[in-house]
C-alpha positions as CSV (number, residue, x, y, z in Angstrom):
1,M,10.1,-18.6,-23.9
2,L,5.7,-18.6,-24.1
3,P,4.4,-22.5,-24.2
4,V,3.0,-23.6,-27.1
5,R,-0.9,-23.9,-27.3
6,K,-2.2,-26.4,-29.0
7,P,-5.8,-25.4,-30.7
8,D,-8.5,-27.6,-27.9
9,N,-11.2,-27.2,-31.4
10,V,-11.7,-30.4,-33.3
11,F,-14.3,-30.0,-36.2
12,N,-16.3,-33.2,-37.3
13,D,-17.6,-30.9,-40.4
14,L,-17.3,-28.0,-42.4
15,E,-20.7,-26.1,-40.6
16,Q,-18.1,-26.6,-37.5
17,L,-15.3,-25.5,-39.2
18,Q,-17.4,-22.1,-40.8
19,Q,-18.9,-21.7,-37.0
20,R,-15.6,-21.2,-35.5
21,K,-14.7,-18.8,-38.4
22,E,-17.6,-16.5,-37.8
23,Q,-16.7,-16.4,-34.2
24,L,-13.3,-15.7,-34.8
25,A,-14.1,-12.5,-37.7
26,S,-16.9,-11.4,-35.5
27,Q,-14.0,-11.1,-32.2
28,L,-11.8,-9.8,-34.7
29,Q,-13.9,-6.8,-35.4
30,Q,-14.6,-6.4,-32.3
31,D,-10.7,-5.6,-31.0
32,N,-10.5,-3.8,-34.1
33,Q,-13.1,-1.3,-33.1
34,Q,-11.7,-1.8,-29.4
35,F,-8.2,-0.6,-31.1
36,T,-9.3,2.1,-33.4
37,T,-10.8,3.4,-30.2
38,L,-7.8,3.7,-27.8
39,W,-5.7,4.8,-31.1
40,H,-8.3,7.7,-31.3
41,D,-8.3,8.6,-27.6
42,T,-4.2,8.1,-27.2
43,F,-3.2,10.3,-30.6
44,V,-5.7,12.5,-31.9
45,A,-5.1,16.0,-30.3
46,K,-8.3,17.2,-28.4
47,S,-9.6,20.5,-29.3
48,A,-9.5,23.0,-25.7
49,S,-12.3,24.5,-25.0
50,N,-11.0,27.4,-22.7
51,K,-8.2,29.4,-22.9
52,V,-6.6,27.8,-20.0
53,E,-6.6,24.3,-21.2
54,W,-5.1,25.7,-24.8
55,A,-2.1,27.1,-22.3
56,S,-1.9,23.6,-20.2
57,S,-1.8,22.0,-23.5
58,L,0.6,24.0,-25.3
59,L,3.1,23.8,-22.0
60,S,2.8,20.4,-22.3
61,N,3.7,19.7,-26.0
62,S,6.3,22.4,-25.1
63,L,7.7,20.3,-22.9
64,T,7.5,17.1,-24.7
65,A,9.3,18.5,-27.9
66,I,12.1,20.2,-25.4
67,D,12.4,16.6,-24.0
68,A,12.7,14.7,-27.1
69,F,15.2,17.2,-28.4
70,L,17.1,16.7,-25.4
71,L,17.2,13.2,-25.5
72,V,18.4,13.2,-29.2
73,R,20.4,15.6,-28.5
74,K,22.1,12.7,-25.8
75,L,21.6,10.0,-27.9
76,F,24.1,11.7,-30.9
77,K,27.0,12.6,-28.4
78,N,26.9,9.4,-26.4
79,H,26.7,7.4,-29.5
80,G,27.0,9.2,-32.3
81,S,29.9,6.8,-34.1
82,L,26.6,4.8,-34.4
83,F,24.9,7.1,-36.7
84,R,28.1,8.0,-39.1
85,H,28.6,6.5,-42.1
86,S,32.1,5.4,-42.2
87,R,33.9,6.3,-45.5
88,K,36.2,3.4,-47.0
């Protein structure tokens, strides 16, 4: 279990609170930009510049699809009763 961390900040007036709010907003904006960049790099398909890259991309995607199909088939074979609705 993670330890509970109590806030270190003690605000004496409204200006300090507003400054902290602005700091957190800028941190959130930076984190959001970083997350968006990582998401884009991970999940957006890149166009192949030549036939070799296109063929390797096709092969990689095909193997991923076959692997996913075999995984689902194995799960249904071994644990199919979990996915079926029982009649009452």
